[in-house]
DOPA-833691 format. One line per 5 residues: for each residue x, y, z of C-alpha. Coordinates in pm, 1 decimal. Example, Ala and Ser with C-alpha at 12.3 -4.5 7.8 and 13.67 -1.06 7.14 Angstrom:
BEGIN
1230.0 -450.0 780.0; 1367.0 -106.0 714.0
This chain:
BEGIN
-758.4 1357.0 -6718.4; -1103.1 1286.2 -6821.7; -1241.3 927.2 -6749.6; -1518.1 865.8 -6997.5; -1660.6 747.7 -7352.1
-1750.5 924.8 -7696.2; -2045.2 874.6 -7805.1; -2212.1 1041.5 -8113.4; -1967.5 1322.0 -8083.5; -2054.1 1343.5 -7719.9
-1800.0 1340.5 -7445.4; -1922.5 1192.3 -7090.5; -1669.3 1259.8 -6788.6; -1718.3 1131.4 -6391.8; -1641.5 1385.5 -6187.2
-1767.7 1577.6 -5809.5; -1923.5 1856.5 -5684.6; -1711.4 2079.0 -5525.6; -2016.6 2334.2 -5361.4; -1982.6 2388.3 -5006.6
-2235.5 2138.0 -4969.2; -2266.4 1830.5 -4749.8; -2371.5 1594.6 -5010.0; -2058.8 1573.3 -5216.7; -2231.2 1448.7 -5494.9
-2080.7 1212.8 -5763.6; -2167.4 1371.4 -6127.7; -2176.9 1286.2 -6475.4; -2093.0 1571.9 -6690.2; -2185.5 1499.6 -7068.0
-2045.2 1785.5 -7339.7; -2203.4 1731.3 -7668.4; -2022.5 1865.0 -7994.5; -2207.6 2187.8 -8015.1; -2020.2 2291.9 -7654.8
-2391.1 2221.2 -7472.4; -2313.7 2126.8 -7093.1; -2543.1 1835.1 -6883.9; -2519.2 1771.6 -6522.3; -2653.4 1438.8 -6373.6
-2616.6 1240.8 -6078.0; -2377.9 946.5 -6099.0; -2627.9 683.3 -6110.0; -2350.9 433.8 -6041.0; -2283.5 603.7 -5724.9
-2426.2 441.1 -5362.7; -2500.0 792.1 -5209.2; -2552.0 1015.1 -5476.6; -2794.8 714.0 -5678.7; -2848.0 930.6 -5966.6
-3035.0 1281.0 -5894.4; -2843.8 1610.3 -5803.2; -3005.3 1943.7 -5670.3; -3105.0 2265.7 -5871.1; -2761.2 2380.4 -5766.1
-2588.5 2190.5 -5980.7; -2813.2 2169.8 -6285.0; -2815.0 2534.8 -6334.2; -2420.0 2538.1 -6295.5; -2368.0 2547.9 -6674.8
-2519.2 2864.6 -6708.8; -2261.5 2997.2 -6439.4; -1994.4 2881.1 -6553.2; -2086.8 3022.8 -6912.6; -2223.2 3396.0 -6812.9
-2136.3 3636.8 -7009.8; -2031.4 3873.1 -6696.8; -1780.5 3611.1 -6583.4; -1469.5 3775.1 -6584.3; -1168.6 3632.6 -6742.1
-877.9 3813.4 -6742.1; -670.9 4014.4 -6468.7; -794.9 4329.9 -6398.2; -614.7 4610.6 -6196.4; -818.0 4957.6 -6011.8
-600.8 5250.6 -6162.0; -785.6 5582.3 -6129.0; -1112.7 5445.5 -6004.8; -1177.0 5261.3 -6315.4; -1071.5 4872.4 -6428.2
-793.7 4777.8 -6678.9; -711.5 4452.6 -6797.1; -328.9 4352.8 -6769.7; -185.1 3999.9 -6825.9; -96.3 3761.6 -6568.2
308.7 3877.4 -6556.3; 230.3 4185.4 -6465.8; -76.3 4088.3 -6224.3; 213.1 3865.6 -6035.5; 432.7 4093.0 -6000.1
275.6 4355.9 -5867.9; 153.1 4104.6 -5643.6; 509.0 3957.3 -5575.9; 616.4 4321.1 -5486.5; 363.5 4411.2 -5295.9
417.5 4116.0 -5085.4; 824.2 4172.0 -5073.8; 762.3 4555.9 -4924.7; 600.0 4383.8 -4639.3; 771.5 4027.3 -4589.5
949.8 4170.1 -4288.3; 662.4 4248.9 -4136.5; 436.3 3954.5 -4243.2; 148.4 3991.7 -4060.3; 49.7 4280.7 -4201.4
-81.2 4059.4 -4461.7; -408.4 3940.1 -4388.2; -541.5 3592.5 -4622.7; -946.0 3559.0 -4572.4; -1030.6 3209.2 -4736.2
-1361.4 3123.9 -4770.3; -1576.8 2798.3 -4837.4; -1679.3 2915.4 -5183.9; -1513.2 2568.2 -5351.7; -1434.8 2265.9 -5128.0
-1100.8 2046.8 -5226.3; -774.9 1945.0 -5133.0; -591.4 2145.5 -5355.7; -784.7 2437.2 -5198.6; -560.4 2383.8 -4880.2
-287.8 2486.3 -5075.8; -397.2 2853.6 -5043.0; -353.4 2797.7 -4654.5; -18.7 2655.8 -4697.8; 123.5 2948.6 -4892.4
26.8 3245.4 -4672.1; 112.6 2975.6 -4350.3; 444.8 2977.6 -4527.1; 457.5 3365.9 -4521.1; 365.4 3382.4 -4182.1
71.0 3622.6 -4297.1; -226.4 3694.5 -4060.5; -461.5 3394.9 -4032.4; -869.0 3413.7 -3978.5; -1011.5 3255.2 -3691.3
-1341.7 3067.5 -3622.7; -1621.1 3074.5 -3906.1; -1925.0 3245.0 -4073.6; -2131.8 2887.2 -4061.6; -2059.9 2627.5 -3823.0
-1814.6 2700.4 -3596.3; -2005.0 2716.4 -3281.6; -2232.4 2390.5 -3314.4; -1852.6 2224.6 -3419.9; -1696.6 2318.7 -3081.1
-2014.0 2215.2 -2918.3; -1935.3 1853.6 -3080.4; -1596.9 1832.4 -2952.6; -1716.5 1939.9 -2636.5; -1947.2 1710.3 -2580.0
-1799.8 1379.5 -2739.6; -1430.8 1476.5 -2810.1; -1505.8 1471.0 -3162.3; -1696.6 1554.6 -3463.3; -1858.6 1225.9 -3545.6
-2218.6 1066.4 -3600.9; -2368.8 709.0 -3716.7; -2307.5 679.6 -4090.1; -2588.9 931.6 -4223.9; -2808.2 606.2 -4431.4
-2774.2 447.0 -4058.4; -3115.4 711.0 -4052.6; -3304.1 431.3 -4246.5; -3280.9 255.5 -3881.9; -3431.9 457.2 -3714.0
-3765.7 440.6 -3602.5; -3809.0 802.4 -3477.0; -3637.5 1130.8 -3612.4; -3627.2 1429.8 -3436.5; -3535.7 1701.0 -3675.4
-3396.4 2023.6 -3473.5; -3471.8 2307.4 -3745.1; -3242.3 2138.2 -4046.7; -3432.6 2277.1 -4379.8; -3492.7 1932.1 -4564.8
-3679.9 2139.4 -4828.7; -3351.7 2320.5 -4939.1; -3033.3 2176.9 -4786.6; -2886.1 1854.4 -4833.5; -3110.1 1712.5 -5103.3
-3000.2 1344.0 -5029.5; -3081.6 1350.4 -4632.1; -3403.5 1456.6 -4736.7; -3445.5 1143.8 -4979.4; -3328.7 920.0 -4676.8
-3561.3 1096.3 -4455.0; -3877.8 1037.4 -4715.2; -3739.9 688.7 -4785.1; -3741.2 609.0 -4386.9; -4108.2 761.5 -4345.0
-4182.1 497.6 -4639.8; -4085.7 236.5 -4426.6; -4264.4 351.5 -4124.1; -4028.9 620.5 -3953.2; -4173.0 905.2 -3803.9
-4023.8 1234.8 -3824.7; -4115.4 1573.2 -3572.4; -3966.4 1918.7 -3671.5; -3901.2 2134.8 -3380.3; -3828.3 2514.4 -3548.2
-3961.1 2881.6 -3555.4; -4164.1 2758.9 -3884.0; -4162.1 2878.4 -4219.8; -3886.8 2589.9 -4313.4; -4074.1 2397.0 -4541.9
-4035.6 2081.1 -4359.2; -4423.0 2022.0 -4397.3; -4383.5 1755.0 -4661.9; -4119.4 1571.4 -4438.4; -4286.1 1530.7 -4115.2
-4528.1 1369.6 -3900.0; -4548.6 1630.5 -3596.6; -4447.5 2018.6 -3550.8; -4349.5 2179.6 -3250.9; -4307.4 2511.9 -3309.4
-4040.0 2725.4 -3079.5; -3930.6 3077.5 -3045.8; -3626.8 3145.2 -3218.5; -3254.6 3075.8 -3003.2; -3396.2 2877.9 -2753.1
-3377.3 2529.9 -2821.3; -3196.9 2446.9 -2569.9; -3471.5 2562.7 -2303.8; -3687.3 2285.1 -2459.2; -3413.0 2046.8 -2436.0
-3337.8 2117.9 -2117.2; -3722.2 2057.2 -1980.8; -3760.3 1730.6 -2151.2; -3440.3 1593.5 -1974.6; -3563.4 1704.7 -1630.8
-3856.6 1504.9 -1739.3; -3607.9 1201.8 -1776.8; -3456.0 1250.2 -1422.1; -3800.6 1348.0 -1252.6; -3949.2 1018.5 -1389.1
-3624.4 848.1 -1303.0; -3593.2 726.2 -1697.2; -3202.1 799.8 -1751.9; -3020.0 482.5 -1736.5; -2724.5 396.8 -1489.3
-2496.9 249.4 -1772.1; -2527.2 563.3 -1998.1; -2386.6 789.2 -1667.0; -2114.9 578.1 -1612.8; -1997.9 659.9 -1958.0
-2015.1 1058.7 -1860.1; -1788.2 1228.2 -1678.8; -1968.2 1550.3 -1491.7; -2373.3 1452.0 -1401.6; -2410.3 1603.1 -1069.2
-2322.5 1930.4 -1195.8; -2566.8 1930.5 -1519.7; -2816.6 1758.1 -1317.7; -2771.5 2080.8 -1103.5; -2800.5 2287.1 -1342.3
-3130.8 2127.2 -1488.6; -3288.3 2153.1 -1161.9; -3232.3 2496.9 -1087.8; -3463.8 2602.0 -1352.5; -3817.7 2552.3 -1302.1
-4011.3 2315.3 -1581.5; -4227.3 2607.7 -1662.7; -3971.9 2900.1 -1655.0; -3810.8 2651.1 -1915.6; -4129.4 2626.8 -2148.6
-4226.8 3015.6 -2101.4; -3854.5 3084.2 -2202.8; -3891.6 2901.2 -2567.5; -4263.4 2920.8 -2579.8; -4422.5 2624.1 -2614.9
-4666.7 2431.6 -2422.8; -4681.7 2174.0 -2170.4; -4872.0 1950.7 -2446.5; -4517.9 1996.0 -2682.7; -4285.8 1908.7 -2355.0
-4513.8 1578.0 -2323.2; -4472.8 1513.9 -2725.3; -4105.3 1588.6 -2779.5; -4034.6 1362.2 -2428.0; -4219.5 1074.3 -2600.1
-4066.5 1090.9 -2912.2; -3723.3 1043.1 -2750.5; -3871.8 844.5 -2449.4; -4005.7 526.8 -2660.1; -3758.9 182.9 -2645.1
-3707.4 203.1 -3032.7; -3416.7 419.6 -3177.1; -3498.2 776.7 -3222.2; -3182.2 986.9 -3434.9; -3171.5 1339.2 -3398.1
-3091.1 1569.2 -3699.9; -2897.3 1911.2 -3561.3; -2960.6 2226.2 -3806.3; -2699.2 2433.0 -3874.8; -2945.9 2711.3 -3778.3
-2959.2 2641.3 -3427.9; -2648.0 2706.8 -3324.5; -2607.9 3085.1 -3534.9; -2709.9 3255.3 -3235.7; -2551.0 3379.9 -2903.8
-2552.7 3104.0 -2731.8; -2582.0 2881.8 -3046.1; -2314.3 2656.3 -2867.0; -2512.8 2591.9 -2573.9; -2833.9 2516.9 -2795.6
-2636.0 2182.3 -2972.2; -2491.8 2056.9 -2653.4; -2811.2 2072.5 -2439.6; -2983.1 1871.5 -2751.9; -2695.3 1618.0 -2770.7
-2730.7 1545.6 -2386.3; -3095.8 1467.6 -2445.7; -3010.9 1236.2 -2755.3; -2724.0 1062.4 -2525.7; -2967.5 1042.2 -2199.3
-3237.4 930.7 -2398.8; -3004.4 633.5 -2478.4; -2970.4 699.0 -2868.8; -2624.8 743.5 -2899.0; -2382.0 469.3 -2987.3
-2677.8 252.4 -3116.3; -2824.8 179.8 -3437.1; -3093.4 422.6 -3548.0; -2997.4 689.1 -3319.9; -2710.8 910.3 -3304.2
-2720.9 1303.1 -3307.3; -2666.7 1464.7 -3655.1; -2427.4 1795.8 -3766.3; -2151.7 1827.4 -4000.3; -1862.3 1617.3 -4024.9
-1504.2 1802.5 -4062.1; -1522.9 1940.1 -4444.9; -1171.8 1706.5 -4473.4; -1323.5 1408.6 -4301.4; -1099.1 1106.5 -4410.5
-825.0 1280.9 -4558.9; -491.2 1383.0 -4445.3; -452.7 1770.3 -4460.1; -143.3 1762.4 -4222.1; 33.3 1886.6 -4500.5
-118.0 2232.8 -4536.7; -20.4 2317.7 -4183.2; 323.1 2479.9 -4172.1; 504.2 2595.0 -3863.4; 557.8 2945.7 -3850.0
848.2 3115.6 -3704.6; 680.8 3288.7 -3498.5; 253.8 3242.7 -3404.1; 30.6 3378.0 -3636.7; -187.2 3596.5 -3563.4
-564.6 3533.0 -3577.2; -851.3 3739.8 -3670.0; -1189.0 3637.1 -3599.5; -1370.0 3569.8 -3968.8; -1739.9 3650.1 -3763.7
-1627.6 4053.5 -3638.5; -1362.6 4085.7 -3957.7; -1429.0 4429.7 -4004.7; -1372.1 4556.0 -3675.2; -1073.7 4296.7 -3622.4
-901.6 4476.0 -3916.0; -973.2 4858.6 -3793.9; -861.4 4722.6 -3442.3; -512.8 4558.1 -3592.2; -208.8 4718.8 -3461.3
162.3 4600.5 -3420.0; 125.0 4594.4 -3735.9; -179.1 4727.9 -3910.4; -333.8 4515.2 -4199.0; -174.5 4626.4 -4482.1
-239.7 4396.3 -4773.0; -551.6 4122.1 -4768.7; -577.3 3814.0 -5024.8; -968.9 3727.4 -5043.6; -1044.6 3398.0 -5198.4
-1374.8 3177.9 -5189.5; -1588.5 3424.8 -5025.1; -1735.4 3735.8 -5072.7; -1672.9 3898.8 -4780.8; -1782.3 4235.4 -4778.4
-2144.1 4032.9 -4858.2; -2101.3 3718.8 -4615.7; -1998.3 3898.1 -4348.8; -2200.2 4058.3 -4033.1; -2187.4 4416.8 -4040.5
-2132.3 4506.8 -4394.0; -2058.2 4867.9 -4344.4; -1803.0 4809.0 -4142.7; -1652.8 4571.8 -4316.3; -1635.9 4795.6 -4620.0
-1472.3 5073.1 -4384.4; -1196.5 4814.0 -4278.4; -1110.8 4731.4 -4671.8; -1108.0 5115.3 -4747.6; -838.2 5137.3 -4449.9
-622.8 4848.3 -4629.9; -351.2 5005.5 -4873.8; -376.4 4665.4 -5111.1; -669.4 4453.8 -5194.4; -648.7 4103.7 -5390.7
-999.7 3926.7 -5479.3; -974.1 3571.5 -5630.6; -1259.9 3538.4 -5788.9; -1482.9 3488.2 -6125.3; -1753.2 3748.0 -6098.6
-1750.5 4149.7 -5990.8; -1892.6 4066.5 -5635.9; -1989.3 4315.8 -5357.9; -1632.3 4227.0 -5220.4; -1448.2 4253.0 -5548.5
-1563.7 4614.5 -5620.5; -1388.8 4692.8 -5327.3; -1039.1 4528.1 -5437.2; -725.7 4681.2 -5636.6; -653.6 4379.2 -5813.2
-885.6 4094.3 -5939.2; -744.9 3800.0 -6045.2; -979.9 3542.6 -6263.7; -987.6 3194.2 -6100.6; -1131.4 2856.2 -6270.7
-1443.0 2686.3 -6123.3; -1602.6 2378.4 -6028.0; -1573.7 2138.8 -6328.9; -1235.7 2338.4 -6494.0; -964.8 2227.0 -6227.0
-899.7 1856.9 -6077.4; -885.8 1796.5 -5730.9; -989.7 1546.1 -5418.9; -1270.5 1622.5 -5207.7; -1457.4 1455.6 -4928.2
-1783.8 1503.9 -4763.5; -1918.6 1641.2 -4429.4; -2210.4 1444.3 -4464.2; -2084.4 1089.5 -4594.2; -1787.6 836.8 -4595.1
-1718.0 865.7 -4977.1; -1347.2 1074.7 -5137.0; -1419.5 1174.8 -5458.9; -1174.5 1209.2 -5790.1; -1301.9 1578.2 -5939.9
-1184.1 1540.6 -6269.7; -1138.9 1837.7 -6491.8; -1461.3 1820.6 -6714.6; -1440.1 2140.7 -6909.6; -1153.5 2398.9 -7000.7
-1121.1 2660.9 -6819.7; -1223.2 2969.2 -7059.1; -1019.4 3263.4 -7119.9; -722.9 3344.1 -6841.2; -916.8 3214.5 -6547.7
-645.4 3012.4 -6353.3; -673.2 2751.2 -6030.1; -591.8 2857.2 -5701.5; -310.1 2668.4 -5689.3; -151.7 2806.0 -6008.4
-172.9 3151.9 -5919.6; -30.9 3112.8 -5618.9; 268.8 2849.1 -5725.0; 309.4 3127.0 -5988.0; 315.3 3414.9 -5718.7
538.0 3200.1 -5485.0; 833.7 3124.0 -5756.5; 842.1 3542.6 -5766.5; 934.8 3604.8 -5414.9; 1296.5 3628.6 -5272.7
1331.8 3388.1 -5092.4; 1042.2 3160.4 -5275.2; 790.7 3011.0 -5123.7; 702.7 2694.9 -5329.2; 368.0 2487.3 -5305.6
409.1 2131.4 -5310.6; 289.7 2031.3 -5678.0; -68.1 1898.2 -5753.0; -24.2 1530.9 -5744.7; 200.7 1559.0 -5409.1
-109.9 1731.9 -5253.3; -314.7 1466.7 -5357.4; -115.8 1183.1 -5253.0; -48.1 1343.9 -4924.4; -415.2 1402.7 -4856.5
-497.5 1027.6 -4946.6; -238.2 921.2 -4703.2; -486.8 911.8 -4402.4; -572.1 631.6 -4122.0; -926.6 536.0 -4308.3
-824.3 504.6 -4661.8; -683.9 210.3 -4842.0; -657.5 343.5 -5199.9; -394.5 551.8 -5424.6; -422.3 819.7 -5652.4
-425.7 606.3 -5947.3; -718.0 358.9 -5787.0; -883.8 663.3 -5707.6; -847.2 849.1 -6080.7; -962.6 505.5 -6232.8
-1228.7 424.8 -5992.3; -1323.7 801.3 -5935.3; -1493.2 745.9 -5556.5; -1405.0 550.3 -5262.2; -1577.9 493.1 -4962.0
-1380.0 541.7 -4636.3; -1302.6 260.2 -4388.8; -1545.2 428.2 -4081.2; -1753.4 225.7 -3868.2; -2137.4 243.7 -3945.1
-2223.5 399.4 -3550.0; -2027.1 594.9 -3405.4; -1934.8 590.4 -3002.7; -2033.1 235.6 -2970.1; -2011.2 81.9 -2667.3
-2089.1 456.9 -2518.9; -1665.2 491.7 -2589.0; -1633.0 863.0 -2670.3; -1289.4 1063.2 -2812.6; -1188.1 1258.3 -2473.3
-906.6 1096.8 -2345.7; -1054.7 932.2 -2108.4; -1295.4 819.5 -2322.6; -1629.9 996.4 -2080.9; -1876.6 1216.6 -2218.3
-1911.7 1553.9 -2138.8; -2245.5 1779.2 -2049.2; -2232.7 2154.1 -2044.6; -2259.8 2274.5 -1730.1; -2449.4 2648.1 -1733.5
-2763.9 2737.5 -1885.7; -2751.9 3092.9 -1974.7; -3054.9 3288.4 -2000.8; -3222.6 3414.2 -2303.7; -3174.3 3807.8 -2387.4
-3455.8 4043.4 -2450.1; -3537.7 4209.8 -2745.3; -3389.5 4572.6 -2764.3; -3679.0 4835.7 -2694.8; -3815.8 4936.4 -3047.7
-3706.3 4619.4 -3233.0; -3963.3 4345.7 -3099.1; -3865.4 4094.6 -3424.7; -3613.9 3820.6 -3499.6; -3435.2 3846.9 -3799.2
-3319.6 3445.2 -3987.0; -3166.0 3478.4 -4319.0; -3193.4 3120.7 -4417.0; -3041.4 2918.4 -4691.9; -3203.4 2929.4 -5053.3
-3241.7 2635.3 -5270.6; -3154.1 2755.8 -5607.3; -2785.8 2925.1 -5494.3; -2499.4 2864.9 -5254.4; -2440.4 3152.3 -5050.4
-2386.1 3445.8 -5272.5; -2308.3 3257.6 -5557.8; -2632.6 3432.0 -5685.2; -2642.6 3607.7 -6133.3; -2725.0 3936.4 -6138.9
-3061.1 3824.1 -6384.9; -3175.4 3623.4 -6049.8; -3119.9 3879.6 -5843.4; -3461.2 4114.8 -5749.4; -3395.1 4472.2 -5668.0
-3591.8 4392.9 -5397.7; -3570.5 4166.0 -5128.6; -3855.0 3919.8 -5003.3; -3906.8 3908.6 -4633.3; -4164.5 3679.9 -4515.3
-4362.6 3733.7 -4174.9; -4639.7 3522.7 -3969.2; -4989.6 3711.2 -4038.2; -5041.6 3728.7 -3674.1; -4724.8 3912.4 -3618.4
-4736.4 4229.3 -3399.1; -4475.3 4335.8 -3616.6; -4779.4 4402.3 -3933.3; -4948.9 4632.4 -3680.1; -4975.4 5003.1 -3882.6
-4795.3 4871.5 -4149.2; -4914.6 4904.0 -4522.6; -4759.7 4603.5 -4707.8; -4881.2 4749.9 -5053.4; -4654.5 5082.2 -4978.6
-4284.9 5109.4 -4931.6; -4165.4 4875.4 -4658.1; -3832.1 4904.8 -4451.9; -3672.1 4664.2 -4269.2; -3458.5 4868.1 -3996.4
-3206.7 4750.3 -3728.7; -2989.7 4997.7 -3524.7; -2747.6 4987.4 -3813.8; -2940.6 5100.1 -4094.1; -3258.0 5020.9 -4315.5
-3329.7 4802.4 -4602.7; -3634.6 4851.6 -4833.3; -3837.1 4508.9 -4858.5; -4151.7 4305.1 -5055.7; -4298.9 4169.1 -4757.5
-4555.7 3840.8 -4749.2; -4705.5 3681.2 -4490.5; -4602.1 3289.4 -4411.7; -4830.0 3099.8 -4208.3; -4723.4 2864.1 -3915.7
-4366.7 3099.6 -3862.9; -4327.6 3209.8 -3551.9; -4471.7 3557.2 -3476.6; -4121.5 3736.8 -3315.8; -3964.2 3658.0 -3646.2
-3927.9 3722.6 -3983.4; -3791.5 3510.9 -4220.7; -3567.1 3590.4 -4558.5; -3304.0 3380.9 -4808.5; -2959.1 3519.2 -4777.1
-2707.3 3588.1 -5026.1; -2855.4 3863.2 -5245.8; -2564.2 4142.3 -5335.5; -2596.3 4496.7 -5197.0; -2490.3 4636.9 -5556.9
-2843.5 4469.0 -5678.9; -3099.0 4602.2 -5387.2; -3011.7 4282.0 -5135.4; -2768.3 4260.8 -4863.0; -2914.6 4159.5 -4549.1
-2563.4 4172.4 -4327.1; -2584.7 4544.1 -4403.3; -2836.0 4531.5 -4085.3; -2662.4 4233.9 -3877.1; -2446.2 4335.1 -3575.9
-2113.8 4143.1 -3617.1; -2080.8 3966.5 -3273.3; -1963.2 3610.4 -3131.1; -2100.3 3318.2 -3064.3; -2104.0 3161.9 -2672.5
-1848.1 2901.0 -2853.5; -1613.3 2880.9 -3181.6; -1602.6 3221.1 -3232.3; -1896.5 3150.2 -3478.5; -2140.5 3466.3 -3619.5
-2442.4 3439.3 -3422.1; -2661.5 3597.8 -3727.6; -2998.5 3553.6 -3586.0; -2933.3 3719.4 -3285.7; -3025.6 4043.8 -3472.9
-3333.9 4230.8 -3393.3; -3522.7 4407.1 -3650.3; -3880.3 4587.4 -3702.9; -4070.4 4664.7 -4002.6; -4233.0 5085.6 -4105.4
-4298.1 5256.2 -4376.1; -4167.3 5557.1 -4298.8; -3801.1 5676.6 -4473.0; -3681.8 5894.3 -4260.4; -3306.4 5857.6 -4190.1
-3278.9 5708.4 -4588.7; -3153.1 5396.2 -4649.5; -2837.1 5227.1 -4645.8
């Protein structure tokens, strides 16, 4: 349904963004009489407030790109051949039917290339089959589980409550590139007198958003947070009324006191002056809010990093109060009911961990993986240890990729199914930043033979014997809106475009937490930082980019030689001739890069922007080993150590 008006031959539609972005913007799409598409933020939406990010403004170019694939294709003899949908779905049905007696031999790999209620139907389809599933995530799993461990849930104050903070401590969130509306709130808060401290390894573009800055060694945030909490303990600044709402304070305190302040500061490479600075930001009587960037938890002890930051926010008296709080990510389906998408399988479904998916596929036995269905993900590009992932896919006899472009992953498929993209399908979307739920109106027709994921699997399921029947979209929508914090019907949501869930402004008010006993939990262990391996002194940080989401980068926007930044004083520059060919090297291989210096970056780090495709000279995950975070089965991308050199012995990846 198009909800809008016609004016001078133009059609205007109110819809919503379904990118994997926390802001979940309300959009106004205008199509003129020549078919030109213009996108802008909805000025009538209380949170979007009429502005959007560069990713949205450039979306029409992606939707109508000449390299977008619009017909199903099958690989035959190493070459792609187009086919019709009946043939493609019949082929899929036949393959699934062969494996129906052994459903664990089918793996569903579901990424976050698009958000929305109907994307959950993909998971339901493979759950009904009993197929193998993935576990953990490539994004925020360690931080997610850290919040559950501490608070018993994954909530925070309403994001607009940042305007009530008098101080904001930003642990590594890049406000110049991620969540444009959080950045706007921080900017507005500063205009009202709020001060902002950024704690990060540097190089993140937070200068214009910060009043003070503490540079920290990558991955060691937990040691700085622990040192600050020690000062609260030693100076008797921990309120008894807070401790009464906690469960394991003594064990946590013993862990803190078992680590000397100087030792903690040496580990994170900050000074005593820096320590006092951070302490002063948390110790004042006025409320202080904590922002936790996703990068903080992309380490082997990423969950521990987050838990110690949360403990500092609590013990400084800044949880459960307006202007305080600790902000990470809400659940992507917060405020919606997604129970309908969970099917109980006759036998437990085998989980394979996303963070080391290549190894998990290679090691899968009884049965081995014989078919994989990949949707919403450029898996080869996005998962660590690219070449192991490729080897794993080569072992799988039948691979289906649902996408719109011939990505690094699609290049390895046996069957390519073209999907509808954002603006081309109706849906309902929530946010993992704010509490608005949006109706997503199909503002454009899907081109060619592109079809929605729900259409593809619904029509595939009908071909199986016995069939796998998905609920129709209307049923999915209505079930999702049957949620305790919503008071709206599907008809009302379609008419009103969006609704705010009835969530409290302040999370955990009264220090009542969501564990069964209502009490907060502290971490009880502080793991030491692993030393850099010999010959690889630099930590590789593959950070978010401003102009594209994940690997959704068009071919013409990808440089053949990726850019890399390093501190001008870094020992990694010694004996390096940056005007010549430079290679970034890890134990897994090497990649040619173009090196730039960046003042303020920690000298032990090198920084790049993730998502560039291997086929165009990028693919930094070729160099990053597949590991697991301490909790959550997350991917510790930033644990990878590398070096730079001019030599080319041994070839390139």
